[in-house]
N, C-alpha and C positions, 0 to 999 in steps of 0.2 A: 505494499498498499503506500510507503513512505514512496520508495522508489518511485511509482506512478507519479506520485503527487510533483514531484522533484523533476521527473522528466516534461509533467505539462508544464510545471511553472518555467523550465529553462526553454521549451518550445515560444511558451507564451512571451519571453524575453526576448528571445530572436525574433521572434515577428516584429516587436515593439521597433527593434534596436531598425529593422529595414524597412520600416515604413518612409516614406515622403514627409522629409520636413522635422524628421524625430528629433533632428540634435539642433533644431533653430533654439537658438537663445532672446526671452522676449523679457526686452529694457524698459520697453516702455509697453502698457497696456491699459488705454483709455488713460484715465486718473492717475493709475499706479506706473512707478517706477521711477520717480524723480529721485527718489534714494541712490539710486544705481552710478549717479553721477556727479563729480564735481564741478560746483559751477566756479565760471573764470570771467570777470567783467562783471560788466554792471547791467545787463538785463535783466527785466523785472519775472522773472522766472517765479509761476506757479502752480497751481489745480487747479482746474476751474471750468465747467461742463464738459464733466468727461476725457480732458485733454489736459497737455503737460503746453503751458501757453503764455506769452510772451507780448509785450505792445509797447514798450519803454527801452532805453539804453541806445548809448553809442556801439556798443560793440560786446556782446556776451554770447557764450556758452558754454554749454554741457557736454561735459567730457567724461568719455569712457574710462575708468577706474582700472581697467586691463588694456593691453594691446595687444594688436591682427598682424598677421603678418597677411594670409591668403585668407580669404572670407568672400563674404556676402552679405549684404545689408539690403534688408525690406522695409521699408518706413509707410507710413501716411500721415500726411498731412495737407493742412487748410492756409493758404498761404493767399495776400491780394496785390494786385499788378506792381505796389509801391514796398510791398514784403521785403527785404533782404535777406536773404536766409543759405542754408548750404548743408550741405555735409565736407566735414574739412577729413580726409581718412590719413592712415600712416605718419602724423604727427612726431615727431621726433621729440617734440616736447609737452608737458600736458602741462604747462600752465602760458607758454604763451603759444596761441595759435594762429598760423595765417598760411596767405598762398607760398609763402616763402620755402614753409620748415615742412610744411602737408600738402596735400593735392583737396582743391579746394571744387569741389561736387556744386555747381551753382543754382541758386532760386532766385531772380531778379529780372523780372519779367519789361523794367525800363530802366535799366539797369544802361548808365551812358554811353560805355563802348558794347553794345547789342551782341558782337563776336560771343563776347564771352558770358554773355545772361542765363537766361532759365536751359538746364540742359546740358551744358557748358562744364570743362573743367579749365576752370581759369589757366594761363597760359600753357595750354597743354593740349586739347582740344575744343577749337573751335566750332559753332555754330552756324546756320544760313544765317545771314542776315539779306533782305529784310527777316524779323524775325518769325521763326517757325513757329517757335514750342512755347506756349504759356502756360502759370500754374494759376494765376490769381480770379479769387473769386468763385474756388471750388476746392474740394477735396480731392486729393493725388496721392498714386502710387509711385515712391521713386524706388527703383534698384540697382543699387551699383557692387560691380563687381572686381575683385583686385587678386589677381590669380598671377603670378611671377611679375612679371613688368605690363602683362598686359590688363587694362583698363578698360569697361562698358557701363556704359551709363542707362537707363530706360526708363521713361516718363511717361507714365500713363500707358505700357506695356509699347509706348515705339523706342525702339534706341538711338537714341540722341549722341551718342559717344563710342569711339572703338579707336582705342588708338595703346603704342607700345611705347614705354615709356620706364625708365628704373633710378629714378632718381631718389626715390624715398623705398623703399621694401621692407616697411614694418611702422607701427608705432601705434599712439592711441585716436581713437576719431572725435570730433566735436560736432554738434549741434551748433549751428549759429542764430543768432540774433542778431540784425545789425539794423544804423539806420537808413532808410534809402533815400529818397530826393531831396536835400534839403529844403526844399519849398513849398513841399507838400507834409501834413500831418503824418506820424509813422503809421504803419499797418499792421494786424496783429497777424501771428503767426502761434500755428495750436501742430504740434504732435501728440496724434493719438495709438500708433504703435511703431514702434521701434523695435527689429528683430534682427539677427547677426547671425551667422554659422561659421564655420569651417569649412577652408577648400581643401 
């Protein structure tokens, strides 16, 4: 009897391990998970309306507590056209987050230099101009993959970047909130799902 129970448990565990997505780590799920990140900068991150929200600050980040090398990040976020946000990946520092020591996967529909606006990796992979990809005014999905030197980005199921670049091989990742255009009011950002898995 004990043997058969052990065998059944082992089979069940093996089946669970092979299920698609079983290796995903959920860092934000609705209004849960802000404690999984360290705050850097002055953004007013808070829990509100079933999401992690910011709508004020010059520059602020939620920074992962672990570093990652090869991975896939899957997110759900809400932005407005002048929301200046993005996902910074493979950052060499946990306290200084920028496009020089990280890859910056951008979201900013009205960025003054549109070739590195929404869907681009700043300084690495431009998007077409006139602007094709927009996130403002709705919930979106972003999938970012980093495998060796290959980086890919998908916005709402459409691939916006696919590039080879070996500048950064491992590091932290950060969720950004920053000022938009200075002559316009700051607009809100909401993260309701952030998941990561190793590749």
